[in-house]
N, C-alpha and C positions, 0 to 999 in steps of 0.2 A: 325297362331299364331302371334299376334302383337309383334313388336320389338321396340327397342328404337332408331331406326335410322330414319332419315328424309332425303328425297331427292326429286329431280325433276323428273317427268315422261315424260320429253320432248321427248326422243327417242321412247317411247311407243306411244305417240300421233302421231308420224310420221310413225308408223307401225313396228318399230323394237322391237321385244319382246323376242329375244333369251336370253338376260341377265337380264330379269326382276326379281326383288327380291320382292316377295309378303310379306305382313305383315307390311311394312313400312308405315310411315306417309308421304304423298306426298304434295308438295308445287307447286302451280301454280304462277309463277312470271309474270312480265310484258311480257317477251319473249313468254312464253307459251300461255298467254291469247291473245296476238296479233296474234300469229300463228293460234289459233282457230278462231279469228275474221276474218282472211283472207280467211277462207273457207266458202263455201256456207252452208246452213242449213243441207243439206244431208251429205256433206263431214264432217262437224263438228260432226254430230251424229255418223258417222262411226268411226271417230277418237276417240271419247269418249267411244264408245262401245268397242273398242279394249282395252282401259284402264280398263273398268268395268268388263271385262271378268275375271279379277284376283281379289283375296281377299285382301282388305286393309281396315283399320278401319276408316280412316279420311282423308280429303282433305282440305288444307288451300289455300286461295287466298289472296295474299299480296297486299299492296299499295291501299287498299280499292277499288279495281277494280270491275267493274260490272261482275257478274257471269253469264255465258251463260245459257240461258233457258234450253238447252238440258242437260247441266251438272246437273242442279237441278232436272230435271225429272229422269235422270238415277240414281242419288244418292238416290232419294226417292225410286225408284224401287229396288235398291240393298241394302237399309238400311245402307247407308254410310253417316256419318256426313260431312257437308261442313261448314267450318268456314272462316270468312273474317277478316283480320287484316289490321290496318292502317300503320303498319311498312313497311319500305322498305324490299325487299327480303333478302338482306345481313344481316340487323339488326334482321330480324325475325329468321334467322338461328342462329345467335349468342345468341339470347335470349332463344330459345326453346331447343337447344342442351344440355346445362348444366342441364336443368330441366329434359329432357328425360333420360340423363345419370344417374341421381340419382334415378329417378322413376323406371327404369328398372334394376338397379344395383343389383348384388347378395347381399343378406343381411342375417344376423343372429342375434340372441340375446344371450348375454353372461352374466353369473353371475360373477360380479366383480365390481371394482370401477375404474373410469378413472379420472385422474388429469393432469393438465398442470403444469409441474414443470420446470422452466427456459425455457419455450417454447417447451419442449419435452413432448409428450403425453405418460404418463405411465399408463398401464393397470395393476391393481393389481388383481391377482386371487389367489384362495386358498379355503380351506374348509370353510364352514359356521362357523362364530364365531372366526376365527383365528385373526381378527384384521384389516381387509382391510379398513373398514370405519373409525376406530380410527386413522389409519395411515394417511388417506387422510384428516381427520379433523385437525390433527396436522400440516400437510402441509399447509392447508388453513390458520391456525393461524400464520404460518411463512411467509405468503404473497403469497402463490401459489394459484391456482384456481381449483375449483371443476367443473368437466364436468358432471359426472353421478355417481350415487351410487347404488349398488346392482344390477340394471338392466341396461346393456349397449347395445344399439342397434348399430350394426356395418354394414356399407355398404362399398362395394368395388367399388372404382371409378378408372377408367383407368386400367393400368396393375398392379400396385403394391401399390395403396393408399387405406388405410383403415380409414374411418371416423367413429368416435364413438360419440354418443349422448345419453342423457337420454330419458326415456319415456315421452311423452307429458303430461300425467296426473301427473307424479311424480315431474316434474320441478326440483328444486334443493333442495329437502328435503333429509335428511339423517336419518337413524335409528341408534341410539347409544344405545346399550344394557345397561339397568339400568336407562337411561334417557328418551328414546323414540324418537319421531320424532322432528327434528329441521330444521328450515328454514335457510340455509346458507346465502342466499342473504339478509335476514332481519337481521341476527346477525352480519355478517361481511361486508355487503355492496355489491353493485352490481359488484365491481371490483374483488370479490372473486369467481365469477362464470363465466363460458362461455358456450355457447349453444352447441358447437361441437368442436372436436379436432381430428387431425390425430393421430392414434395410432402408436407409433414408437418403444416402448420397452414393453415387457411383464415382469412384476415382480411377480414371483410366491412365495407366502409366505407359508411355511410349518413348521411343528413341527420339532424341533431338534431331530436328530437320531444319537446317538453316533456311531452306526455301519455303517452309510452311509459315502460315500466318496464325499466330496464337492469340488468344484473347488477352488483351492488355488491361481492360477496365472491369470486366465482369458485369457490365450493365445489362446486357441482353441475356447472357448465360446460355448454357447448353442443356439438353435433356436427352434421356434415353428411355426406352420402354422395355419392361420385363413383365411378361404375363398380362399385358394390357394395361399396366400401371406405369404412368409417366413419373420418372425420377430425375432430379437434377444431376447433371454430370459435370465433373471437373476433369479436364485433360491436363496432365502434368508431363511436360517433356523433360526427359532426363539427360543431363550432361554431367561430366565429372565435377565433383565438389558440391552438388546440390543436396541440401538437407531435406530429403523427402519426408522425414519424420515430423519435423517442425511444420512443414507445409500441410501435412495431414491433420495436425492439431489445429492449424489455422482454418482449414476447411470445415472442421467440426464446429469451431467457435463461431465462424461466420454463419453457418447454418442455424446455430442457436440464436444468433442475433436476428437473422431474417425471420425466424419463427416468432420472435418477440416483437417484430414489427420494425426492426432497424436494418435498413439496406444501405450499407456504407457507400457502395458505388453510386447509387442513385442520389444519396445525400450530397456527395461530392459533385456530381453532375449538376444538381440543382443549384448548388452554391456558385459554380462557375457561370451558369446561365444568369443568375441574379447579378453577379459581378459584371458580366458583359452588358446586361440591360442597364445597370447603373452607369457604366462608362458611356454607353450610347446616349443616355439622357443628358449627361454632362456635356457631351460633344454637341448635341443639338442645341443646348442652351447657349453655348459659346458661339455657335454659328449664327444664332438669331439675335445676338447682342450687338446691335449696330451703333450704340452710343459711343 
């Protein structure tokens, strides 16, 4: 099974195969090619046969070095692609690793709208027709940026980074009920859109339910999980007259404050606790004053 990792097969070429990891892409740098060149034809073939006993999809040769004839013959026999790059080995690793990380990353497709609000990636989710697109359209009109509407493609990069973007065929079109499809870049300019954005907060829009208990303080907060990554979630109940656009801006600014170490809800709670402790201390003093 091919993997998104790339490494050197140097130890395998020398005969040590105990910790060989199959499925990777392998790179022959100047050190490996010089080692093979130092062997006679028979020794070079034996060394390469040790490598080709294992399954791997591709082999790269860097610095535009000459590829040994034995390597080409064995690659053809085992149906393994051999590619040559003009890049130095270190530069080749730096170039290909981000590409492989994204190509092999976990991914999924979500129904929602993604916007960049004050530099924070807000993913709006909720039932169809609740107003996700209209909310993002209003944010764009206020100077924020659209990333994707209706269909959001999400990839997990690294341990906890989720990157969202729109479908390649969709570009930056939005569907507004009653109007139809609109081109955000054409209407508002290229600064109103961006190609991709890290998803940092999930904003769930839902219909107002008078019987439901909604968060009033934000001390504990809510969370949701996408591709194994936990993200903060804000549930916004909608009723007539609510300015969801301003609320979305406040969600972004509050996230930025928390990121900088300022949690307004906890600061307010701590202040109340200190006030109550102070009142209790005064009460105890008066109760113990018998003069």
